[in-house]
Wavefront OBJ file of the C-alpha trace (Angstrom):
o trace
v -11.331 5.343 -5.340
v -11.911 1.578 -5.301
v -14.366 -0.356 -7.409
v -16.400 -3.472 -6.801
v -17.252 -6.268 -9.191
v -20.722 -4.800 -9.637
v -19.948 -1.103 -9.804
v -18.378 1.798 -8.004
v -17.910 1.714 -4.253
v -17.592 4.982 -2.340
v -15.509 4.402 0.772
v -16.274 7.045 3.384
v -14.402 6.685 6.663
v -15.466 8.285 9.914
v -14.089 11.837 9.807
v -11.369 13.176 12.118
v -9.724 9.803 12.695
v -5.977 9.401 13.066
v -4.507 5.910 12.789
v -1.088 4.789 14.022
v 0.549 1.733 12.510
v 1.917 -1.125 14.676
v 5.500 -0.230 13.803
v 5.097 3.196 15.418
v 4.468 1.658 18.834
v 7.769 -0.221 18.461
v 9.620 3.049 17.792
v 10.541 1.827 14.314
v 8.556 4.414 12.395
v 6.219 7.279 13.066
v 3.170 6.709 10.886
v -0.037 8.703 10.962
v -2.923 8.055 8.578
v -5.431 10.900 8.352
v -8.574 10.457 6.224
v -9.170 13.937 4.787
v -11.673 15.742 2.620
v -15.008 14.902 1.087
v -13.759 11.566 -0.305
v -11.718 10.699 2.812
v -8.386 10.268 1.072
v -5.806 8.697 3.377
v -3.073 11.268 3.911
v 0.021 9.537 5.293
v 2.759 11.074 7.421
v 5.793 8.761 7.552
v 8.480 9.866 9.969
v 11.866 8.773 11.272
v 11.758 8.815 15.094
v 15.536 9.369 15.305
v 15.936 12.369 12.974
v 12.311 13.605 13.094
v 12.354 13.907 9.304
v 9.168 12.866 7.474
v 7.416 12.742 4.138
v 3.745 13.521 3.574
v 1.868 11.429 1.015
v -1.392 12.606 -0.588
v -2.316 15.709 1.445
v -5.696 16.029 -0.228
v -7.375 18.480 2.172
v -7.613 19.617 5.812
v -4.043 20.877 5.887
v -4.542 22.449 9.309
v -5.068 18.963 10.797
v -2.017 17.640 8.976
v 0.132 20.550 10.161
v -1.145 20.068 13.703
v 0.113 16.480 13.745
v 3.418 17.450 12.157
v 3.857 20.003 14.929
v 2.737 17.630 17.683
v 5.463 15.153 16.714
v 8.030 17.925 15.987
v 8.547 16.610 12.457
v 10.468 18.233 9.609
v 8.787 17.671 6.223
v 11.362 16.696 3.588
v 9.015 15.917 0.675
v 5.352 16.098 -0.323
v 4.374 13.228 -2.615
v 1.267 12.639 -4.696
v 0.576 9.040 -5.641
v -1.573 10.453 -8.445
v -3.176 13.725 -9.489
v -6.863 13.267 -8.705
v -8.279 16.225 -6.830
v -8.902 14.352 -3.573
v -5.172 13.527 -3.364
v -3.653 16.865 -4.427
v -6.078 19.464 -3.081
v -3.783 20.511 -0.232
v -0.427 20.479 -2.043
v -0.148 24.253 -2.422
v -1.028 25.070 1.162
v 1.252 22.409 2.639
v 4.094 23.637 0.428
v 3.488 27.218 1.549
v 3.859 26.196 5.190
v 6.741 23.725 4.868
v 8.707 24.627 1.739
v 9.157 20.908 1.058
v 9.355 19.911 -2.624
v 6.219 18.578 -4.309
v 6.672 15.337 -6.273
v 4.539 13.358 -8.725
v 4.943 11.340 -11.912
v 5.250 13.189 -15.215
v 2.370 11.256 -16.792
v -0.117 12.787 -14.338
v 0.769 16.413 -15.078
v -2.119 16.786 -17.582
v -4.553 15.670 -14.865
v -2.983 18.043 -12.381
v -3.246 20.958 -14.790
v -6.893 20.078 -15.458
v -7.992 20.710 -11.882
v -10.850 23.022 -12.942
v -12.422 20.145 -14.876
v -11.998 17.723 -11.972
v -13.507 20.235 -9.560
v -16.507 20.849 -11.805
v -17.085 17.086 -12.056
v -17.406 16.907 -8.252
v -19.187 20.231 -7.845
v -16.491 21.747 -5.653
v -14.106 24.709 -5.921
v -10.816 24.090 -7.657
v -7.873 24.100 -5.229
v -4.857 26.337 -5.658
v -2.031 24.679 -7.592
v 1.691 24.773 -6.939
v 4.605 23.883 -9.195
v 5.751 20.265 -9.167
v 9.396 20.401 -8.116
v 10.461 16.826 -8.856
v 9.087 14.358 -11.383
v 9.072 10.799 -10.078
v 9.834 7.758 -12.206
v 10.137 4.000 -11.853
v 13.207 3.070 -9.848
v 13.659 6.368 -8.009
v 14.688 6.013 -4.373
v 13.509 8.601 -1.852
v 15.413 9.023 1.399
v 14.507 10.907 4.556
v 16.300 10.288 7.825
v 17.154 6.582 7.975
v 14.319 5.538 5.656
v 14.214 4.613 1.997
v 11.213 4.323 -0.321
v 11.344 2.818 -3.800
v 9.108 4.447 -6.392
v 7.041 1.959 -8.415
v 5.176 3.313 -11.450
v 1.744 1.649 -11.278
v -0.391 3.103 -14.117
v -4.021 2.159 -14.586
v -6.030 4.254 -12.152
v -4.267 7.185 -13.788
v -1.364 7.216 -16.263
v 1.090 8.489 -13.651
v 0.009 6.580 -10.566
v 2.894 5.553 -8.332
v 3.282 3.365 -5.261
v 5.956 3.755 -2.583
v 7.637 0.626 -1.209
v 9.600 0.683 2.035
v 11.707 -2.503 2.362
v 12.568 -3.934 5.754
v 16.150 -2.650 5.480
v 16.385 1.106 5.084
v 19.459 3.322 5.031
v 20.166 2.791 8.739
v 16.989 1.221 10.076
v 15.074 -2.063 10.017
v 11.305 -2.501 9.879
v 9.500 -5.600 11.097
v 7.421 -5.677 7.889
v 7.885 -4.002 4.514
v 5.384 -1.233 3.829
v 3.596 -0.367 0.575
v 1.745 2.902 0.029
v -0.370 1.946 -2.966
v -2.370 5.100 -3.654
v -5.548 4.164 -5.507
v -4.037 1.156 -7.283
v -4.692 -1.536 -4.651
v -7.283 -1.574 -1.856
v -8.378 -4.083 0.740
v -10.557 -6.391 -1.356
v -10.618 -4.145 -4.414
v -8.584 -2.162 -6.929
v -8.722 1.379 -8.262
v -11.479 2.398 -10.604
v -10.435 2.898 -14.224
v -13.366 4.821 -15.671
v -11.940 8.261 -14.897
v -9.421 10.463 -16.718
v -6.712 8.330 -18.320
v -7.756 5.120 -16.585
v -7.010 1.708 -18.093
v -8.218 -1.620 -16.735
v -5.547 -3.537 -18.651
v -2.830 -1.270 -17.295
v -3.935 -1.513 -13.683
v -4.058 -5.316 -13.888
v -0.550 -5.263 -15.321
v 0.641 -2.980 -12.514
v -0.893 -5.269 -9.926
v 0.168 -8.634 -11.273
v 3.575 -7.709 -12.697
v 4.696 -5.330 -9.944
v 2.757 -5.240 -6.679
v 2.034 -8.960 -6.528
v 5.777 -9.573 -6.850
v 6.283 -8.060 -3.384
v 6.446 -10.229 -0.238
v 3.205 -11.524 1.252
v 4.195 -9.871 4.535
v 4.195 -6.377 3.043
v 1.610 -4.167 4.744
v -0.436 -2.234 2.194
v -1.652 1.280 2.991
v -4.198 2.263 0.312
v -5.341 5.738 -0.646
v -8.776 5.046 0.863
v -10.049 2.630 3.479
v -8.257 0.150 5.749
v -4.809 -1.391 5.452
v -4.228 -4.933 4.246
v -1.301 -7.126 3.184
v -0.008 -8.346 -0.145
v -0.619 -11.931 0.981
v -4.223 -11.272 1.917
v -4.940 -9.589 -1.407
v -3.199 -12.342 -3.340
v -5.432 -14.899 -1.630
v -8.776 -13.123 -1.555
v -8.974 -10.062 -3.837
v -11.509 -10.997 -6.540
v -9.781 -8.786 -9.137
v -6.563 -10.740 -8.804
v -8.042 -14.175 -9.519
l 1 2 3 4 5 6 7 8 9 10 11 12 13 14 15 16 17 18 19 20 21 22 23 24 25 26 27 28 29 30 31 32 33 34 35 36 37 38 39 40 41 42 43 44 45 46 47 48 49 50 51 52 53 54 55 56 57 58 59 60 61 62 63 64 65 66 67 68 69 70 71 72 73 74 75 76 77 78 79 80 81 82 83 84 85 86 87 88 89 90 91 92 93 94 95 96 97 98 99 100 101 102 103 104 105 106 107 108 109 110 111 112 113 114 115 116 117 118 119 120 121 122 123 124 125 126 127 128 129 130 131 132 133 134 135 136 137 138 139 140 141 142 143 144 145 146 147 148 149 150 151 152 153 154 155 156 157 158 159 160 161 162 163 164 165 166 167 168 169 170 171 172 173 174 175 176 177 178 179 180 181 182 183 184 185 186 187 188 189 190 191 192 193 194 195 196 197 198 199 200 201 202 203 204 205 206 207 208 209 210 211 212 213 214 215 216 217 218 219 220 221 222 223 224 225 226 227 228 229 230 231 232 233 234 235 236 237 238 239 240 241 242 243 244
């Protein structure tokens, strides 16, 4: 979740929305953003329109809605990725894996958070979700490929120790995007950054992740945060108060 200069901001989007990115209308990429669950985590479905292969990022809840969209677009799920292991981002991992058989991926440093789901659930006053094994541990520099698309894994600790961002450059394996795309989890938001007062959070680390890694990306990169609206690297460089 994002924070403000004066405290914690709870971003709650209108439920049952589905957002399509501009690139999808140009047949470059199928992208569906689905705010799910009590905290309206942005679940992202990123698909290749040629091969119909996709990845699903942060399926936090409402798996029936996610599966409905996967079916509507006749997509084949190749990987299920958690940008970090907070309950609102991982609550649907087990169910989505049961339906798709796609491997579940997250960073090693967030495994303690993932295994402590009972504590996270109690903190929010909600039932603990079913857990599933993590099949692949992500690390800095990994490259994920599905269809003609590539995503570079960037380790961006601070919100949690194992937070990762996914960066899709303009040139993929066999495709070209108009703008690079960044899926920043809860590290960078429109006008804010991730809170650091939860399990394993570090303000110094998140500032390092932002300034040394994400702010090195092109201004034209479109940022898709884990909550709330999209933005760009250039806009956040110019106006995000935490980056001044």
